[in-house]
TORTIKE-995195 format. One line per 2 residues: number of its first residue (from 1); for each residue x, y, z of C-alpha. Coordinates in Angstrom, 3 decimals. Example, Ala and Ser with C-alpha at 12.3 -4.5 7.8 and 13.67 -1.06 7.14 Angstrom:
1	12.300:-4.500:7.800; 13.670:-1.060:7.140 .
END
This chain:
1	106.887:94.326:83.879; 110.319:95.244:85.796 .
3	111.160:98.397:83.674; 107.208:100.344:84.326 .
5	107.654:99.123:87.937; 110.886:101.501:88.329 .
7	109.830:103.928:86.185; 106.438:104.103:88.762 .
9	108.893:103.804:91.637; 111.132:106.688:89.722 .
11	107.922:108.722:89.856; 106.824:107.826:93.054 .
13	110.271:109.138:94.663; 110.405:112.797:92.586 .
15	106.743:113.276:93.699; 107.977:112.303:97.631 .
17	110.881:114.243:97.606; 109.759:117.305:95.930 .
19	106.729:117.378:98.168; 108.469:116.379:101.667 .
21	104.859:115.721:103.213; 101.525:113.808:102.508 .
23	100.918:110.702:100.909; 101.617:109.442:97.193 .
25	99.018:106.295:96.542; 100.082:104.564:93.492 .
27	97.117:102.592:91.504; 98.850:99.856:89.870 .
29	98.196:96.370:88.390; 98.100:93.617:90.744 .
31	101.964:91.983:89.212; 103.510:95.377:89.383 .
33	102.018:95.632:93.012; 103.574:92.255:94.209 .
35	106.935:93.550:92.269; 106.931:96.971:94.084 .
37	105.939:95.509:97.686; 108.099:92.077:97.445 .
39	111.437:93.105:95.735; 111.676:97.048:96.034 .
41	110.015:97.205:99.578; 113.144:98.558:101.326 .
43	113.338:100.946:99.016; 109.664:102.609:99.398 .
45	110.374:102.422:103.532; 113.693:104.237:103.217 .
47	112.053:107.024:100.778; 109.093:107.271:103.283 .
49	111.622:107.965:106.063; 113.951:110.467:103.998 .
51	110.884:112.430:102.671; 108.922:112.104:104.982 .
53	106.240:111.031:102.563; 104.000:107.955:103.093 .
55	103.605:106.138:100.150; 100.630:103.719:99.569 .
57	100.728:101.096:96.880; 97.325:99.945:95.525 .
59	97.172:96.627:93.431; 94.120:97.311:91.170 .
61	92.781:93.996:89.419; 90.975:96.087:86.602 .
63	94.076:98.123:85.027; 96.485:96.515:82.964 .
65	99.434:97.280:82.199; 100.851:99.848:81.304 .
67	98.022:101.655:83.031; 98.516:103.095:86.398 .
69	97.884:106.367:88.090; 99.241:108.396:91.261 .
71	97.891:110.108:93.694; 99.263:112.873:95.770 .
73	97.533:114.257:98.829; 99.573:117.185:100.822 .
75	96.904:116.152:104.003; 97.117:112.372:103.200 .
77	94.249:110.322:102.427; 91.892:108.880:104.810 .
79	92.583:105.671:106.328; 91.616:102.414:104.476 .
81	88.411:100.652:105.029; 90.476:97.032:104.383 .
END
């Protein structure tokens, strides 16, 4: 789980630093989401501030490791309804 989480983190970082605006959404299994939000929160916040890109981690109960989805929208996504 840890290596997959770090791989996802690197991919998010690549998108954020390349685009420098907009929003990256990561749909990940719930255990990966928990790890990223608990253990890597400081890194995510720093990356958001450094790149000017919003990063959203979405836990997805029906995804199983190693599956995940990354989405990028230059204009940002609509606010969540939850």
